[in-house]
C-alpha angles and dihedrals in degrees: 000000000000139000109250130203095263094049090045092052089050092050094049090049089054090049093056109108097003113143117236125177120218118197122182149068118343119212143172116228114205127191126200109193121195151137129267120213107148148022119249119259091216097057138357094268133109121262111230117204104203114225101168140017127204134177129199138171114276139188117008087353089060088053088055091046089053090050093049093049090050090054102259124124110241124202109204120215115184144090135277134173121233092246134112096284092044092053091047089052093050088051094051090047090050092048089053096044095243113148122242099195093109093050118110120208108227114192093186096064128046121232109271115249128191113190119193123193115212121194124176088354093302127110104243104172143005122208117195123198113189148118109217119203143107114291123246118276095257091052089051092050090050090050090053091052091050091045090052091050093049096058094067104105096355118146093197142000127221126204106203100185120184093163095244096127112275095095109063136148091265096053091042095055090054092047091047093054095041096052092045091052093044093044089235117151112231120209122195133212094195139213108209090223088065097049100135091048089074100057108139098016119154094231139345128211109205124163116229096268090051089048092056091046093050095048107024088233129115114255104188104105125051089250090051093048091051095048094046092045090053091048091052095047093048098047095047096034089237116161097213143018120199107192118199112210106182108227089006093066119223139312120214115204119183136171091230111123089232094056109038091129114072117264109228118212118191119226117268097198115121095184129009110215102152129358096191111125093007089123089056093055092048095054093040097053093037092051093044087053093049091048086055091055101260122151115247094254094056089042092053092048092053092047093049092053088052095053090049087059099042096051087059093065131075117257133342102345145165137222127231125216088242090056091051094046088052090049093053092044089052089050091052091052094053 
């Protein structure tokens, strides 16, 4: 079974305009591009002469950017500070037509910035500026109100957890109850440290390293991935697990009687240039497809194709419907 160009086009058309809520840690991803011609006389490190700077949405905001790029309508719920990075993020969100009504200003924690230094087309260093921790009570209450409003008309909800403080047990209890009451499927990009927060999720999208950390089981071979995925689904009462396996593609495990055996999806990447943000693309495209009424296999195939495109781009990136259709057409021609 595979998703052909015609089916992909129909699914992308259904995705257009679908509302998807994204809850999680908002970040600004900065890139400093330069050239390296010498070693510093002060220490045995390369000297990077910066030629160009670039900033994009990161973390949960990158998930929202991926949703917007694919044609869905994201509602972003998270926190920013009214600082330079926060103002820059609001500008980027406005430029991409992503609403900011669900964002809560948090004066107690600065906006998260991840700065990557690129020399000779290779990432040489990453600098993180952040103060992780649970927001103050007033901020959490404001997030709950934003979350409740966002569920009206949502076709799916994404939890984009980077363990920086936005996602905590209090907010997740509200999320779980709200999604259940509204009949909204919720899909989690997990952090193992928050394992218990995800109980009852519709689906989780761990990579193999996260799967091992979440279960304590190895997840290298097909059999190991299947065993660990089943363990995770059973222990957390999760209906499905979509495991991203880098060059080995993906594995979809569900509790559906028709799909008790894992469904293996071969990688669609032609060239891997940069994997940063690929997990954001996978969960965004998968969730948008689910919001459009797709079954999980079609949603996974669309997400797999999107990941194959985005890893061929430098830095945190997104995928358009046109790029996806071109990929499916190329597959059909082979």
